[in-house]
C-alpha positions as CSV (number, residue, x, y, z in Angstrom):
1,M,-3.5,-6.2,-19.2
2,T,-0.7,-4.0,-18.1
3,G,0.9,-0.9,-19.5
4,T,0.0,2.8,-19.7
5,P,-3.8,3.2,-19.4
6,K,-6.0,4.4,-22.2
7,L,-9.3,4.1,-20.3
8,L,-9.9,5.5,-16.8
9,C,-13.0,4.1,-15.0
10,C,-14.2,6.5,-12.3
11,G,-16.5,5.4,-9.5
12,E,-17.1,2.9,-6.8
13,A,-15.3,-0.3,-5.7
14,L,-17.1,-2.3,-3.1
15,I,-17.8,-5.7,-1.7
16,D,-20.8,-7.7,-2.9
17,M,-22.1,-9.9,-0.1
18,L,-23.6,-12.7,-2.2
19,P,-26.2,-15.1,-0.7
20,R,-24.9,-18.7,-0.1
21,Q,-25.7,-21.6,2.2
22,T,-23.4,-23.3,4.7
23,A,-22.8,-27.0,4.6
24,D,-25.5,-27.2,7.3
25,G,-28.0,-25.4,5.1
26,D,-27.9,-22.1,7.0
27,A,-28.1,-18.8,5.1
28,A,-24.8,-17.0,4.7
29,F,-23.1,-14.3,2.6
30,L,-19.9,-14.6,0.6
31,P,-17.8,-11.4,0.3
32,C,-16.9,-10.9,-3.4
33,T,-15.3,-7.9,-5.1
34,G,-17.7,-5.7,-7.0
35,G,-19.2,-2.4,-7.8
36,A,-20.4,-1.3,-11.3
37,V,-17.3,0.8,-12.1
38,F,-14.9,-1.6,-10.5
39,N,-16.4,-4.5,-12.5
40,T,-16.2,-2.4,-15.7
41,A,-12.5,-1.7,-15.1
42,I,-11.7,-5.4,-14.4
43,A,-13.6,-6.5,-17.5
44,A,-12.1,-3.9,-19.8
45,S,-8.6,-4.9,-18.7
46,R,-9.3,-8.6,-19.2
47,L,-10.6,-7.8,-22.7
48,G,-7.2,-6.2,-23.6
49,C,-7.9,-2.5,-23.0
50,P,-5.2,-0.8,-20.9
51,T,-7.3,0.4,-17.9
52,A,-6.9,2.3,-14.7
53,L,-9.4,2.9,-11.9
54,F,-10.0,6.2,-10.0
55,T,-11.8,5.2,-6.8
56,G,-11.5,5.2,-3.0
57,L,-9.9,2.1,-1.5
58,S,-9.8,1.3,2.2
59,R,-6.9,-0.1,4.1
60,D,-9.3,-2.6,5.7
61,L,-9.4,-6.3,4.8
62,F,-12.0,-5.6,2.1
63,G,-9.9,-2.9,0.6
64,A,-7.0,-5.2,0.4
65,K,-9.2,-7.8,-1.4
66,L,-10.2,-5.2,-3.9
67,M,-6.7,-4.0,-4.5
68,Q,-5.5,-7.6,-5.1
69,A,-8.3,-8.3,-7.6
70,L,-7.4,-5.1,-9.6
71,Q,-3.7,-6.1,-9.7
72,D,-4.5,-9.7,-10.6
73,S,-6.5,-8.4,-13.7
74,G,-3.9,-5.9,-14.7
75,V,-5.9,-2.7,-13.8
76,A,-3.6,0.2,-12.9
77,T,-4.2,1.4,-9.4
78,G,-2.1,4.6,-9.3
79,Y,-5.2,6.8,-9.4
80,A,-6.9,5.2,-6.4
81,Q,-7.2,7.2,-3.2
82,I,-6.2,5.1,-0.2
83,S,-7.7,5.9,3.2
84,D,-8.6,4.4,6.5
85,R,-12.3,4.8,5.8
86,P,-14.4,1.6,5.5
87,T,-15.3,-0.2,2.3
88,T,-18.8,0.0,0.9
89,L,-20.8,-3.2,1.4
90,A,-23.7,-4.3,-0.9
91,F,-25.7,-7.2,0.3
92,V,-27.3,-9.0,-2.6
93,E,-30.6,-10.8,-2.9
94,L,-31.2,-12.9,-6.0
95,V,-34.8,-13.0,-7.2
96,D,-35.3,-15.2,-10.3
97,G,-31.7,-14.8,-11.1
98,H,-31.8,-11.0,-10.9
99,A,-29.9,-9.1,-8.3
100,R,-31.4,-6.7,-5.7
101,Y,-29.1,-4.7,-3.4
102,A,-29.0,-3.3,0.1
103,F,-26.1,-0.8,0.4
104,Y,-24.0,0.1,3.5
105,D,-22.2,3.2,2.4
106,E,-21.9,5.9,5.1
107,A,-18.5,7.7,5.2
108,T,-16.8,5.0,3.1
109,A,-13.6,5.2,1.1
110,T,-15.2,6.0,-2.2
111,R,-18.1,8.1,-1.0
112,M,-15.8,10.6,0.8
113,I,-13.8,11.4,-2.4
114,T,-14.0,15.1,-3.0
115,S,-13.0,17.5,-5.9
116,Q,-9.7,18.0,-4.1
117,H,-8.8,14.4,-5.0
118,L,-9.3,14.7,-8.7
119,P,-6.2,13.4,-10.5
120,D,-4.1,15.0,-13.2
121,L,-4.4,12.5,-16.1
122,E,-1.6,10.9,-18.1
123,S,-1.6,12.0,-21.7
124,T,-2.3,8.4,-22.8
125,V,-5.7,8.4,-21.2
126,T,-8.2,9.0,-24.1
127,A,-11.5,7.9,-22.5
128,L,-13.2,8.1,-19.2
129,F,-16.1,5.9,-17.9
130,F,-18.6,7.0,-15.2
131,G,-21.6,5.4,-13.5
132,G,-22.9,3.4,-10.7
133,I,-23.9,4.4,-7.2
134,S,-21.0,6.9,-6.9
135,L,-23.1,9.4,-8.9
136,V,-25.9,9.3,-6.4
137,V,-24.3,10.3,-3.1
138,E,-22.2,13.1,-1.8
139,P,-19.5,14.3,-1.8
140,C,-18.2,11.8,-4.4
141,G,-21.0,12.4,-6.8
142,T,-20.0,16.1,-7.2
143,A,-16.4,15.1,-7.6
144,F,-17.0,12.6,-10.3
145,E,-19.3,15.0,-12.1
146,A,-16.6,17.7,-11.9
147,L,-14.0,15.3,-13.5
148,A,-16.4,14.5,-16.4
149,Q,-17.0,18.2,-17.0
150,R,-13.3,19.0,-16.8
151,E,-12.2,16.4,-19.3
152,A,-15.2,16.4,-21.7
153,N,-13.6,18.7,-24.3
154,S,-10.6,16.5,-24.9
155,K,-11.6,12.9,-23.7
156,L,-14.3,10.5,-24.8
157,I,-16.8,10.2,-22.0
158,M,-19.1,7.2,-21.5
159,L,-21.9,7.2,-18.9
160,D,-23.9,4.2,-17.5
161,P,-25.9,5.4,-14.5
162,N,-26.8,1.7,-13.6
163,I,-29.7,3.1,-11.7
164,R,-30.6,1.6,-8.3
165,P,-33.9,3.3,-7.3
166,S,-33.7,2.0,-3.7
167,F,-30.4,3.7,-3.2
168,I,-31.6,7.2,-4.3
169,Q,-32.6,9.5,-1.4
170,D,-32.7,12.8,-3.3
171,E,-34.3,11.9,-6.7
172,A,-34.5,15.5,-8.0
173,A,-30.8,16.2,-7.4
174,Y,-29.8,12.9,-8.9
175,R,-31.9,13.5,-12.0
176,A,-30.4,17.0,-12.4
177,R,-26.9,15.5,-12.2
178,L,-27.7,12.9,-14.8
179,D,-29.0,15.6,-17.1
180,R,-25.8,17.6,-16.7
181,M,-23.7,14.5,-17.4
182,L,-25.7,13.4,-20.4
183,A,-24.9,16.8,-21.9
184,V,-21.1,16.1,-21.8
185,S,-21.2,12.4,-22.5
186,D,-20.3,10.9,-25.9
187,I,-21.7,7.4,-25.3
188,V,-24.6,6.7,-22.9
189,K,-25.7,3.2,-22.1
190,L,-28.9,2.3,-20.3
191,S,-30.9,-0.8,-19.7
192,D,-34.5,-0.5,-21.0
193,E,-35.6,-0.4,-17.3
194,D,-33.2,2.5,-16.6
195,L,-34.4,4.3,-19.7
196,H,-38.0,4.1,-18.6
197,W,-37.1,5.2,-15.0
198,L,-35.2,8.2,-16.5
199,R,-37.7,9.2,-19.2
200,G,-41.0,7.5,-18.5
201,S,-43.2,5.4,-20.7
202,G,-42.9,5.2,-24.5
203,D,-41.1,3.2,-27.2
204,L,-37.4,2.9,-26.9
205,E,-36.7,4.6,-30.3
206,T,-38.5,7.8,-29.3
207,L,-36.9,7.9,-25.8
208,A,-33.4,7.2,-27.2
209,A,-33.9,10.0,-29.8
210,D,-34.8,12.3,-27.0
211,L,-31.6,11.5,-25.2
212,L,-29.5,12.1,-28.3
213,K,-30.9,15.6,-28.4
214,Q,-29.2,16.2,-25.0
215,G,-25.7,15.8,-26.4
216,P,-24.5,12.2,-26.7
217,R,-23.3,10.9,-30.0
218,F,-24.5,7.4,-29.3
219,V,-27.2,5.9,-27.0
220,C,-27.0,2.2,-26.3
221,I,-30.0,0.4,-24.8
222,T,-29.8,-3.1,-23.5
223,E,-33.0,-5.2,-23.5
224,G,-31.9,-8.4,-21.6
225,A,-32.6,-11.5,-23.6
226,K,-33.7,-9.4,-26.6
227,G,-30.2,-8.0,-27.1
228,A,-29.1,-4.4,-27.5
229,R,-29.4,-1.5,-29.8
230,V,-27.1,1.5,-30.4
231,F,-28.9,4.6,-31.7
232,A,-27.0,7.4,-33.5
233,G,-28.4,10.4,-35.3
234,D,-28.2,8.7,-38.7
235,F,-28.3,5.0,-38.0
236,T,-29.2,2.2,-35.6
237,V,-27.3,-1.0,-34.9
238,R,-29.0,-4.0,-33.4
239,E,-27.3,-7.1,-31.9
240,S,-29.1,-10.2,-30.7
241,A,-28.3,-11.7,-27.3
242,V,-26.1,-14.8,-27.3
243,P,-28.1,-17.8,-26.0
244,V,-26.6,-19.1,-22.8
245,Q,-27.7,-20.8,-19.6
246,V,-28.0,-17.9,-17.1
247,A,-26.5,-18.5,-13.7
248,D,-27.1,-14.9,-12.6
249,T,-26.9,-11.4,-14.0
250,V,-24.4,-9.9,-11.5
251,G,-21.9,-7.9,-13.5
252,A,-23.5,-8.4,-16.9
253,G,-24.1,-4.8,-17.7
254,D,-20.6,-3.9,-16.5
255,T,-19.0,-6.4,-18.7
256,F,-21.2,-5.1,-21.6
257,N,-19.8,-1.6,-21.0
258,A,-16.2,-3.0,-21.0
259,G,-16.8,-4.9,-24.2
260,L,-18.2,-1.8,-25.9
261,L,-15.2,0.3,-24.9
262,A,-12.6,-2.5,-25.7
263,G,-14.3,-3.0,-29.0
264,L,-13.6,0.6,-29.9
265,E,-10.1,0.5,-28.5
266,Q,-9.1,-2.6,-30.6
267,P,-9.0,-0.6,-33.9
268,G,-7.7,2.6,-32.1
269,R,-11.1,4.3,-32.1
270,L,-11.4,4.9,-28.3
271,N,-10.8,8.7,-28.4
272,K,-12.6,12.0,-28.9
273,D,-11.2,12.6,-32.4
274,A,-12.6,9.3,-33.8
275,L,-16.2,10.0,-32.7
276,S,-17.3,12.1,-35.7
277,S,-16.2,9.3,-38.1
278,L,-17.5,6.3,-36.2
279,G,-19.8,4.4,-38.5
280,E,-22.1,1.4,-38.4
281,D,-19.2,-1.2,-38.9
282,D,-17.3,0.3,-36.0
283,I,-20.3,0.2,-33.7
284,R,-21.3,-3.2,-34.8
285,H,-17.9,-4.6,-34.0
286,A,-17.9,-3.0,-30.5
287,L,-21.5,-4.1,-29.8
288,S,-20.8,-7.7,-30.8
289,L,-17.9,-7.9,-28.4
290,A,-20.0,-6.4,-25.7
291,M,-22.8,-8.9,-26.2
292,R,-20.5,-11.9,-26.4
293,S,-18.5,-10.8,-23.3
294,A,-21.7,-10.3,-21.2
295,A,-23.0,-13.7,-22.3
296,I,-20.0,-15.4,-20.7
297,T,-20.4,-13.4,-17.5
298,V,-24.1,-14.3,-17.0
299,S,-23.2,-18.0,-17.5
300,R,-21.1,-17.8,-14.4
301,V,-22.0,-17.2,-10.7
302,G,-21.0,-13.7,-9.6
303,A,-19.2,-11.0,-11.5
304,N,-16.5,-12.9,-13.3
305,P,-15.8,-11.2,-16.7
306,P,-14.0,-13.2,-19.4
307,L,-10.6,-12.9,-20.8
308,L,-10.3,-11.8,-24.4
309,S,-9.0,-15.3,-25.2
310,E,-12.3,-16.8,-24.0
311,I,-14.4,-14.8,-26.6
312,A,-15.5,-17.0,-29.5
């Protein structure tokens, strides 16, 4: 996808070091482009939504790899901050097909973004997406939050914290940031595990209703093989998971986010003005695209979101 962006994804771009074996059977790691927000931008663009990425990119060899991947998928890179700082690395361990991460993020290109780097947005940008580890650390966490606060009155805001407990050093500060961002977000997406981390035990309906009281118009909860639900004040939409042979879950939630946003953009509903009139049919269409897109991603090794032409 090329053209003037409608969606701006804001957050980290990094290198996932994925576990592999050499021909001799020795353990090794394969560097692959990744990061929750980076993956969402790639997936949204592949699904036909004109997308840009606001992130920090290094001039090192990993930064060049990230830049090339963005350009190959048609993601606009004009908002990216280019520096000589290193690229964040995330070493991945797969346990029963699920990814666990060890992050190396000190003084990296994305982490050192400050409020002084916040861009002036083109008038065509109607929606912003935030999430990932870039909301955990400083100074970039403060910068991305400031951007969401600045644009919330006129732009649709979607938030997916994609919570990584092992990465969180100041839990109280992180929870406070999420509370502030929930208050200005229009769409919030959480896995069921994220929801319980954020709000404790309880049934999903009650916990989602509690989140709606904080400000979002829609709360989307994914439940793995059970599918996903979108809760609104006056209705709930459920979509079953698409049966597939799972290779791994890397990038699944990010592709889901992109499908939801692209599913709103297709009929021209990815904007603040449309929120008040979004109904069950609009949400069902977007949720269906999200589920079908994520199903393709989990059937592949690594974060490799589908093109719109691949969606059945």
